C-alpha positions in Angstrom: 34.6 15.3 10.3 32.7 12.1 9.4 28.9 12.2 9.2 26.5 9.2 9.1 22.9 9.7 8.0 20.7 6.9 9.1 17.1 5.9 9.5 15.0 2.8 10.5 12.8 1.9 7.6 9.5 0.0 8.1 10.8 -2.8 5.8 14.0 -3.8 4.1 12.7 -3.1 0.6 12.0 0.6 1.6 14.6 3.3 1.0 14.9 6.7 2.6 14.6 9.7 0.3 15.2 12.2 3.1 18.7 11.1 4.0 19.7 11.0 0.4 18.5 14.6 -0.1 20.7 15.6 2.9 23.7 13.7 1.6 23.4 15.1 -1.9 23.3 18.7 -0.6 26.2 18.4 1.9 28.6 15.8 0.4 30.6 18.4 -1.4 31.9 19.7 1.9 31.6 16.7 4.2 32.4 13.0 4.4 28.9 11.5 4.6 27.8 7.8 4.7 24.3 6.4 4.5 23.3 3.7 6.9 19.7 2.2 6.6 18.2 -0.3 8.9 14.7 -1.6 9.7 12.5 -1.3 12.8 12.8 -5.1 13.1 16.6 -5.1 13.5 17.9 -5.7 17.0 19.1 -2.5 18.7 22.5 -4.0 19.5 23.0 -4.9 15.8 22.3 -1.3 14.7 24.5 0.2 17.4 27.3 -2.2 16.7 27.2 -1.4 13.0 27.2 2.4 13.7 30.0 2.0 16.2 32.1 0.0 13.7 31.7 2.7 11.1 32.8 5.5 13.4 31.4 9.0 13.1 31.6 12.5 14.7 27.9 13.2 13.8 25.0 10.8 13.3 21.7 12.0 12.0 18.4 10.1 12.2 15.3 10.7 10.1 12.3 10.2 12.3 8.7 9.2 11.6 5.8 7.9 13.6 6.7 4.3 12.6 10.3 4.5 13.8 10.6 7.1 16.5 10.4 4.8 19.5 12.9 2.3 18.1 15.2 5.2 17.1 15.2 6.5 20.6 16.3 3.0 21.9 19.2 3.1 19.4 20.2 6.6 20.4 20.2 5.8 24.1 22.6 2.9 23.7 24.7 4.7 21.1 25.4 7.6 23.5 26.6 5.1 26.1 29.3 3.7 23.8 30.0 6.8 21.8 29.5 9.6 24.3 31.2 12.3 22.2 29.2 11.7 19.0 26.8 14.5 18.1 23.2 13.2 17.6 20.9 15.1 15.2 17.3 14.3 14.6 15.1 15.5 11.7 11.9 14.5 10.0 8.1 15.1 10.4 7.9 13.4 13.8 10.3 15.8 15.5 9.6 18.9 13.5 6.5 19.7 15.6 6.4 19.9 19.4 10.2 20.1 19.1 10.7 21.5 22.6 8.9 18.4 24.0 11.4 16.1 22.1 14.4 18.1 23.3 13.3 17.9 26.9 12.4 14.2 26.7 15.5 13.1 24.7 18.6 14.3 26.6 20.9 12.2 24.4 19.9 14.3 21.4 22.1 17.3 20.7 20.2 18.9 17.8 16.8 18.7 16.0 16.5 20.1 12.4 12.9 21.3 12.0 11.1 21.1 8.6 12.9 21.1 5.3 16.4 20.1 6.1 18.9 20.4 3.3 20.2 23.9 4.0 19.7 23.8 7.8 21.6 20.5 8.2 24.4 21.8 6.0 24.8 24.9 8.0 24.6 22.9 11.3 27.5 20.7 10.1 29.6 23.9 9.3 29.0 25.2 12.8 29.8 21.8 14.5 33.1 21.7 12.6 33.6 25.4 13.1 32.8 28.1 15.7 29.6 26.5 17.1 27.5 29.5 16.5 24.2 27.6 16.4 22.1 30.7 16.8 22.9 31.5 13.2 21.2 28.3 12.0 17.5 28.8 11.1 15.2 25.8 11.6 17.4 24.4 14.4 16.7 23.3 18.0 19.8 23.1 20.2 20.9 23.2 23.8 22.6 26.2 25.6 23.4 24.7 29.0 20.1 23.5 30.4 18.1 25.7 28.1 16.5 24.5 24.8 16.7 27.1 22.0 14.3 27.0 19.1 15.5 29.1 16.1 12.9 30.6 13.7 12.0 28.5 10.7 14.0 28.8 7.5 12.4 30.1 4.3 11.5 27.4 1.8 14.4 26.3 -0.5 14.5 26.9 -4.2 14.0 23.3 -5.4 15.9 23.8 -8.5 19.0 24.6 -6.5 18.9 21.3 -4.7 21.2 18.5 -6.1 19.6 15.2 -7.2 19.4 12.5 -4.4 19.3 9.7 -7.0 22.8 9.6 -8.4 24.8 7.7 -5.8 26.8 4.9 -7.4 26.4 2.8 -4.2 22.6 2.7 -4.7 22.7 1.1 -8.2 23.2 -2.5 -7.1 20.0 -2.3 -5.0 17.7 -0.3 -7.3 15.9 -3.4 -8.7 15.4 -4.9 -5.3 13.9 -2.0 -3.4 11.3 0.7 -3.6 12.6 4.0 -5.0 10.9 7.0 -3.5 10.8 10.1 -5.8 9.4 13.6 -5.5 8.5 16.0 -8.3 7.0 18.5 -5.9 6.8 19.5 -2.3 3.7 20.8 -0.5 0.0 20.2 -0.8 -2.8 22.5 -1.9 -5.3 21.1 0.6 -5.9 21.7 4.3 -7.1 18.4 5.7 -6.8 18.8 9.4 -5.6 15.2 10.1 -2.6 15.5 7.8 0.8 17.1 8.3 0.8 18.2 4.6 -1.9 20.8 5.4 0.7 22.8 7.5 2.9 23.7 4.5 1.1 26.3 2.3 1.5 26.0 -1.5 3.1 23.6 -3.9 6.6 23.9 -5.4 7.9 21.9 -8.3 11.3 20.6 -9.4 12.3 21.4 -12.9 10.6 18.9 -15.2 13.6 18.3 -17.4 15.7 17.4 -14.3 12.9 15.2 -13.1 12.8 13.3 -16.4 16.6 13.0 -16.4 16.6 11.5 -12.9 13.8 9.1 -13.8 15.7 7.9 -16.9 18.8 7.4 -14.8 16.9 5.2 -12.4 15.1 3.2 -15.1 18.4 2.7 -17.0 20.0 1.4 -13.9 17.4 -1.2 -13.1 14.7 0.4 -10.9 11.6 -1.8 -10.8 9.2 0.2 -8.6 9.3 4.0 -8.2 6.8 5.5 -5.7 6.1 9.2 -6.1 5.7 10.9 -2.8 3.9 14.0 -4.1 0.9 14.6 -2.0 -1.3 15.3 -5.1 0.5 14.2 -8.2 -2.3 15.5 -10.5 -2.8 18.9 -9.1 -1.5 20.5 -12.3 -3.2 18.9 -15.3 -0.5 19.8 -17.9 2.4 18.7 -15.6 0.7 15.4 -14.8 -0.2 14.7 -18.4 3.3 15.4 -19.6 4.8 13.1 -16.9 2.4 10.3 -17.7 3.3 10.6 -21.4 7.0 10.5 -20.6 6.7 7.5 -18.3 4.6 5.6 -20.8 7.2 6.2 -23.5 10.2 5.2 -21.3 8.9 2.8 -18.6 10.8 -0.3 -19.9 8.9 -2.5 -17.4 9.3 -0.2 -14.4 6.1 0.3 -12.2 5.1 3.7 -11.0 2.9 4.5 -8.0 1.2 7.9 -7.4 -1.0 9.5 -4.9 -3.8 11.3 -6.8 -6.8 13.3 -5.9 -9.5 11.6 -8.0 -12.2 14.2 -8.0 -10.0 16.7 -9.7 -8.6 14.3 -12.4 -9.4 15.9 -15.7 -11.4 13.9 -18.3 -8.7 14.4 -21.0 -6.1 12.9 -18.7 -8.3 9.9 -18.0 -9.0 9.5 -21.7 -5.3 9.6 -22.5 -4.5 6.9 -19.8 -7.3 4.7 -20.9 -6.0 4.8 -24.5 -2.3 4.8 -24.1 -1.2 3.4 -20.7 0.3 -0.1 -20.8 -1.4 -2.5 -18.4 0.2 -2.8 -15.0 2.8 0.0 -15.0 0.8 2.6 -13.1 -0.8 2.3 -9.7 -3.0 5.0 -8.2 -3.4 5.5 -4.4 -6.5 7.6 -3.7 -7.3 8.9 -0.3 -11.1 8.9 0.1 -11.0 8.7 3.9 -14.8 9.4 4.3 -17.9 9.9 2.3 -19.7 11.6 5.2 -20.2 15.2 4.1 -20.4 16.7 7.6 -17.1 15.0 8.5 -15.3 16.2 5.4 -16.5 19.7 5.9 -15.4 19.7 9.5 -11.8 18.5 8.7 -11.6 20.9 5.7 -11.5 18.2 3.2 -13.2 19.3 0.0 -14.3 16.2 -1.9 -16.8 15.6 -4.7 -17.7 12.0 -4.4 -19.6 11.9 -7.7 -16.5 13.1 -9.6 -14.3 10.8 -7.6 -16.6 7.9 -8.6 -16.4 8.9 -12.2 -12.6 8.8 -12.1 -12.3 5.5 -10.2 -14.9 3.9 -12.5 -13.2 5.1 -15.7 -9.8 3.9 -14.5 -11.2 0.6 -13.5 -13.0 0.1 -16.8 -9.8 0.7 -18.7 -8.4 -2.5 -16.9 -4.9 -1.0 -17.0 -4.3 0.7 -13.7 -4.6 -0.9 -10.2 -6.2 1.4 -7.6 -5.6 1.5 -3.9 -8.3 3.4 -2.0 -7.8 4.6 1.6 -10.3 5.0 4.4 -9.8 6.5 7.8 -12.0 5.3 10.7 -12.3 7.7 13.7 -12.7 11.1 12.0 -15.0 13.5 13.8 -18.8 13.1 13.4 -18.3 9.6 11.8 -19.9 7.0 14.1 -20.0 3.2 13.5 -23.1 3.4 11.2 -21.9 6.3 9.1 -18.6 4.6 8.7 -20.4 1.4 7.5 -21.9 3.6 4.8 -18.5 5.1 3.9 -17.0 1.6 3.7 -19.8 0.3 1.4 -19.8 3.5 -0.8 -16.1 3.0 -1.5 -16.1 -0.8 -1.7 -18.8 -0.5 -4.4 -16.2 1.2 -6.6 -14.4 -2.2 -6.8 -10.8 -1.1 -5.9 -8.1 -3.6 -6.2 -7.1 -2.7 -2.6 -9.2 -1.0 0.1 -7.0 0.2 3.0 -8.8 0.7 6.3 -6.7 2.9 8.5 -7.4 4.4 11.9 -7.0 8.1 12.7 -3.6 9.0 14.0 -3.5 12.3 16.0 -0.3 13.5 14.4 1.7 16.2 16.2 1.2 19.6 14.6 -2.2 18.8 12.9 -5.3 20.9 13.6 -7.2 17.8 14.7 -4.7 17.1 17.5 -5.0 20.7 18.6 -8.8 20.3 18.7 -8.8 16.8 20.3 -10.6 17.9 23.5 -13.5 19.4 21.4 -14.4 15.9 20.2 -13.4 14.0 23.3 -10.6 12.1 21.6 -8.7 9.6 23.6 -5.5 8.4 21.8 -2.2 6.7 22.4 0.4 8.9 24.1 3.3 7.6 22.0 3.6 7.0 18.3 1.7 6.2 16.2 -0.8 8.2 18.4 -3.8 6.1 17.1 -7.2 7.2 18.4 -8.9 4.9 20.8 -12.3 6.6 21.0 -14.1 9.9 20.6 -17.5 11.3 21.3 -19.3 9.2 18.6 -17.1 6.1 18.2 -16.4 4.0 21.2 -13.4 1.8 21.9 -15.7 -1.2 21.5 -16.5 0.0 18.0 -12.8 0.4 17.2 -12.1 -3.1 18.3 -14.8 -4.5 16.0 -13.5 -2.5 13.1 -10.0 -3.9 13.8 -11.5 -7.4 13.3 -13.0 -6.3 10.0 -9.6 -4.8 8.9 -7.9 -8.1 9.7 -10.0 -10.2 7.4 -10.2 -7.5 4.7 -6.4 -7.6 4.4 -6.2 -11.4 4.4 -9.0 -12.0 1.9 -9.8 -9.0 -0.2 -6.6 -7.1 -0.5 -4.6 -10.4 -0.9 -6.9 -11.4 -3.8 -7.0 -15.0 -2.7 -10.7 -15.5 -3.3 -12.0 -12.9 -5.6 -14.7 -15.0 -7.3 -15.9 -16.4 -4.0 -16.0 -13.0 -2.2 -17.7 -11.2 -5.0 -20.5 -13.9 -5.1 -20.9 -13.8 -1.3 -21.1 -10.0 -1.0 -23.5 -9.7 -4.0 -25.7 -12.7 -3.1 -25.5 -13.8 0.5 -24.8 -10.7 2.7 -26.5 -7.3 3.1 -23.3 -5.5 2.2 -19.5 -5.9 1.9 -19.2 -4.3 5.4 -21.5 -6.8 6.9 -19.6 -9.7 5.4 -16.2 -8.6 6.6 -17.5 -7.6 10.0 -19.4 -10.8 10.6 -16.5 -12.9 9.4 -14.0 -10.8 11.5 -16.1 -11.3 14.6 -16.3 -15.1 14.0 -12.5 -15.2 13.3 -11.8 -13.7 16.8 -14.3 -15.9 18.5 -12.4 -18.9 17.2 -9.0 -17.5 18.4 -7.6 -17.6 14.9 -6.0 -14.2 15.4 -3.4 -15.9 17.6 -2.1 -18.4 15.1 -0.5 -18.5 11.6 -2.3 -19.3 8.4 -1.4 -21.4 5.4 -3.3 -20.9 2.2 -5.5 -23.9 2.7 -6.2 -22.7 6.3 -7.7 -19.5 4.9 -10.1 -21.5 2.7 -11.0 -23.9 5.5 -11.8 -21.1 7.9 -14.0 -19.2 5.5 -15.8 -22.4 4.7 -16.3 -23.1 8.4 -17.7 -19.6 9.0 -20.1 -19.9 6.1 -21.3 -23.4 7.2 -22.0 -22.4 10.8 -24.2 -19.4 9.7 -26.3 -21.7 7.4 -25.3 -19.9 4.2 -27.5 -20.7 1.2 -26.2 -22.6 -1.8 -23.0 -23.9 -0.2 -22.6 -26.0 -3.3 -22.1 -22.9 -5.3 -19.8 -21.4 -2.7 -17.6 -24.5 -2.6 -17.4 -24.6 -6.4 -16.1 -21.0 -6.5 -13.7 -21.7 -3.6 -12.3 -24.6 -5.7 -11.8 -22.2 -8.6 -10.1 -19.6 -6.4 -7.9 -22.2 -4.8 -6.6 -23.5 -8.1 -5.9 -20.0 -9.3 -3.8 -19.3 -6.3 -1.1 -21.6 -7.5 1.7 -21.2 -10.0 2.2 -24.9 -10.2 -0.3 -27.8 -10.2 -1.3 -28.2 -6.5 -0.3 -31.4 -4.9 -3.2 -31.4 -2.4 -6.7 -30.0 -2.1 -8.6 -29.1 1.1 -11.9 -30.5 0.1 -13.2 -34.0 -0.5 -12.9 -34.5 -4.3 -15.9 -35.5 -6.3 -13.8 -37.2 -9.0 -12.0 -40.5 -8.8 -8.9 -41.3 -10.8 -10.8 -43.0 -13.6 -13.3 -40.1 -14.0 -10.5 -37.6 -14.1 -8.7 -39.6 -16.8 -11.9 -39.8 -19.0 -12.4 -36.0 -18.7 -8.8 -35.4 -19.7 -9.1 -37.7 -22.7 -12.3 -35.9 -23.7 -10.6 -32.5 -23.5 -7.6 -33.6 -25.5 -9.8 -35.2 -28.1 -12.2 -32.3 -28.5 -10.1 -29.1 -27.7 -12.6 -26.9 -29.6 -15.3 -27.8 -27.1 -13.2 -26.4 -24.2 -14.0 -22.7 -23.7 -11.9 -20.0 -22.0 -13.8 -18.8 -19.0 -15.4 -15.4 -19.2 -15.0 -12.5 -16.8 -11.3 -12.5 -16.3 -9.3 -9.3 -16.5 -6.6 -11.2 -18.4 -8.2 -13.5 -20.8 -6.9 -17.0 -21.3 -6.0 -18.0 -24.8 -8.1 -20.4 -26.8 -7.7 -23.9 -25.4 -7.1 -25.4 -28.8 -4.1 -23.0 -29.3 -2.3 -24.7 -26.4 -2.0 -27.9 -28.4 -1.9 -30.0 -25.3 -2.3 -33.7 -25.6 -3.5 -36.2 -23.0 -0.1 -36.6 -21.5 0.6 -32.9 -21.1 -2.9 -32.3 -19.6 -2.2 -35.1 -17.0 1.0 -33.4 -16.0 0.1 -29.7 -16.1 -3.7 -29.5 -15.6 -6.3 -30.1 -12.8 -9.9 -30.9 -13.5 -12.9 -30.8 -11.2 -16.6 -30.7 -11.6 -18.5 -27.6 -10.4 -22.2 -28.1 -9.6 -23.4 -25.1 -11.6 -23.0 -23.3 -14.9 -19.8 -21.3 -14.2 -20.3 -18.8 -17.0 -23.6 -17.8 -15.5 -22.1 -17.1 -12.1 -19.1 -15.2 -13.5 -21.4 -13.1 -15.6 -23.2 -11.9 -12.4 -26.1 -14.2 -12.8 -28.1 -15.8 -9.9 -27.3 -19.3 -8.6 -30.9 -20.0 -9.3 -30.3 -19.6 -13.0 -27.0 -21.5 -13.0 -28.4 -25.0 -12.8 -26.3 -27.6 -14.4 -22.7 -28.7 -14.1 -19.4 -27.5 -15.5 -16.1 -29.3 -16.0 -13.3 -26.9 -14.7 -9.9 -27.3 -16.3 -7.0 -25.2 -14.9 -3.7 -25.3 -16.8 -0.3 -24.4 -15.3 3.2 -23.5 -16.5 2.2 -22.4 -20.0 3.4 -18.8 -19.9 6.3 -16.8 -18.6 4.2 -15.1 -15.9 3.4 -18.5 -14.3 -0.3 -17.4 -14.4 -2.7 -20.3 -14.5 -5.3 -20.3 -17.3 -8.7 -21.8 -16.8 -11.3 -23.2 -19.0 -14.7 -24.9 -18.9 -16.3 -27.8 -20.7 -20.0 -28.8 -20.7 -21.1 -31.9 -18.9 -24.1 -34.2 -19.1 -26.4 -34.0 -22.2 -24.3 -31.2 -23.7 -21.1 -33.2 -23.3 -22.7 -36.3 -24.9 -23.4 -34.3 -28.0 -19.7 -33.5 -28.6 
């Protein structure tokens, strides 16, 4: 009997841990192939490939992001392979399972919850006597009747084989995200999250975990994303794993979901002292800073302790942090969400993800939806449309804010400009992104594509029309950000240059002649080396550098000073292709009376 385990990933670079766990458990007894696609692949392409492979049983791993596309595949698949047995599993079909069985007549079985043992036993019954009533955690059909068997007890994790040892995966390890679990379950009870349904946390043996990680690293993995709901719930376990990864990373990057307000100071101190820059990324679900909201959804959170953790990690300069918010939670209206956004933005995360509440099947919040007058999408992803304190009009406005937040802040295209605008020209970060998002939609820009220079031009147009003060400072910072967005010397600029060819040549000559007068700009996370150390002559500077005049003292602005105290001019010099990372370095040189004294 041939079995195919499949799923539709959100992106090509993603991989499915679930189907690898199932294969690892059952491959000793059955011929099992893995077949991964994406939600963007045409249905006919997927069906044609599965048909070509041939199978007696095809299983699909289902989530909110792929369920509707998976259904389309199944419906066509059953037309061309009417005898194939279709099995579904995954969080999207593990709850309201009778609904799915009644809706999807082309599905023969659904495995509910943890699937390794249930799926293996199901395959035995398909191949054997068909006594499906012996299979715990299974939904099946008996004539026109849908039978839901009782759930299966949780597996002993140390009896499950590793899902990371398939030879066919090795060639792709360096090109895709590897998902990895060291535990299952969550200690918290957040009512909007599926993880709250499973009580308790179980761990895989730590030595096996280390062995699997070394295998992946040795075979070229570049990004490993831990799917543990709270990686740092056990201090000693987390600290031992951090130490192990620091000692053995070999350039691999590791991403974790952590709960920041329970991170122990000694763990933070260890990371600040020992973690190499860039190998760890923390994803922290803040969701809301509104205490009544957090209490209602059973989300215990100490924002003061969370702030301490995020601040200490940020000050170390070694770990990027991705903070999550959820708009649409109970009791959080537009104004209180504005406060939540500003509270979290003030922590300075490298990424701030604004998500919208999804009423997931099986969660307490979905069961209580009527209590808060929730209106939400009937099909996945079940996103909320309004509730008793947040209107659909509010949601639409927040969607506009989210759009420009992603394009500008999370993409890090204009960090210097945005920091200045938010600190000096707008009431708050929320007000900047909201006002810009509203203007963006008014112009119809959400309907068209955007090149890098378009993003600069559109921000500049927005700021001009609202009569933003000190547009000379803004333009200067936008020049700096534009230059820093390139790996190679840009061939064109989007503004009218203030330097003619002769002026530029004179400044290049001055810099080449007096390299000690050229200073590395302050305020960068990764400091540029001393300009004199580059040893660049006039010819090299002409080829690899851009120069422009800024109408203020750049070091004052970067140091957080006011534009009012930054009077003067600065020669900006940005140098390209001088390091392996292709990261531009930038420098400043005095102009006017100070330059004449050189």
